[in-house]
C-alpha positions as CSV (number, residue, x, y, z in Angstrom):
1,G,129.8,76.1,109.0
2,P,129.3,76.1,105.5
3,L,125.9,76.9,105.7
4,L,126.5,80.0,107.2
5,V,129.5,81.2,104.9
6,L,126.6,80.4,102.2
7,I,124.3,82.1,103.6
8,I,126.4,85.1,103.9
9,F,127.9,85.1,100.2
10,V,124.8,85.3,99.1
11,G,123.7,87.8,101.3
12,L,127.1,89.8,99.8
13,Y,126.9,88.7,96.3
14,P,123.5,87.8,95.8
15,K,123.6,89.1,91.6
16,L,125.8,85.8,91.1
17,L,122.5,84.1,91.9
18,I,119.8,86.1,90.8
19,D,121.6,86.1,87.0
20,R,121.6,82.3,87.4
21,M,117.8,81.9,88.0
22,E,116.6,84.5,85.9
23,P,116.2,82.6,82.5
24,S,114.0,80.1,84.5
25,V,112.2,82.8,85.9
26,K,111.7,84.6,82.3
27,A,110.6,81.5,81.2
28,L,108.3,80.3,83.8
29,V,106.7,84.0,83.7
30,A,106.2,83.5,79.9
31,H,104.7,80.2,80.4
32,V,102.2,81.3,82.7
33,E,101.2,84.0,80.7
34,D,100.5,82.0,78.0
35,H,98.9,79.1,79.3
36,A,96.7,80.8,82.6
37,P,93.0,81.7,81.0
38,G,92.1,85.6,82.0
39,F,95.6,86.7,82.8
40,N,96.7,90.0,82.1
41,P,100.1,91.3,83.9
42,K,98.0,95.1,83.7
43,N,95.6,93.9,86.0
44,V,97.7,92.5,88.9
45,E,98.4,94.9,92.3
46,F,101.1,94.3,94.6
47,R,100.5,95.5,98.0
48,L,102.1,95.5,100.9
49,P,100.0,94.9,104.0
50,V,99.1,98.2,105.9
51,A,99.0,98.0,109.7
52,A,95.6,99.7,111.0
53,E,95.7,102.5,113.8
54,G,96.7,101.0,116.9
55,D,97.8,98.1,115.8
56,A,101.9,98.1,115.2
57,G,103.8,96.1,116.8
58,S,101.2,93.9,117.3
59,D,100.8,90.9,114.5
60,D,98.9,88.5,117.4
61,A,95.3,88.5,115.5
62,G,96.3,89.0,112.2
63,A,96.3,91.7,109.8
64,N,92.9,93.0,110.2
65,G,92.8,92.3,114.0
66,A,90.0,89.6,113.5
67,G,90.6,86.2,114.6
68,A,90.8,82.8,112.8
69,N,86.6,83.5,112.9
70,G,86.6,86.4,111.5
71,S,84.9,87.6,114.4
72,G,87.3,89.7,116.6
73,D,87.5,86.4,118.7
74,T,91.3,85.3,119.2
75,G,90.5,81.8,120.7
76,A,91.5,83.1,124.0
77,S,90.1,81.5,126.8
78,H,87.4,83.2,128.2
79,G,87.3,81.5,131.6
80,G,85.0,78.6,131.2
81,E,81.9,80.8,131.2
82,D,79.5,78.8,128.7
């Protein structure tokens, strides 16, 4: 009920929420810039993960197609062959 109305309201009028948060976010960014050793905002890169060719629509094994151990094994059972 009320949560759904709040979600729709924030989706339609996000500026009200963003304007309220902006001073706090600016203060946090200034604090991090002042106190984080070696922080240089000019060296920060923002990159989105790009799916490799053939991986489109499949994010089962992670961004690089390897399993959790990085070997390409996704942890699937091998039928008990040891």
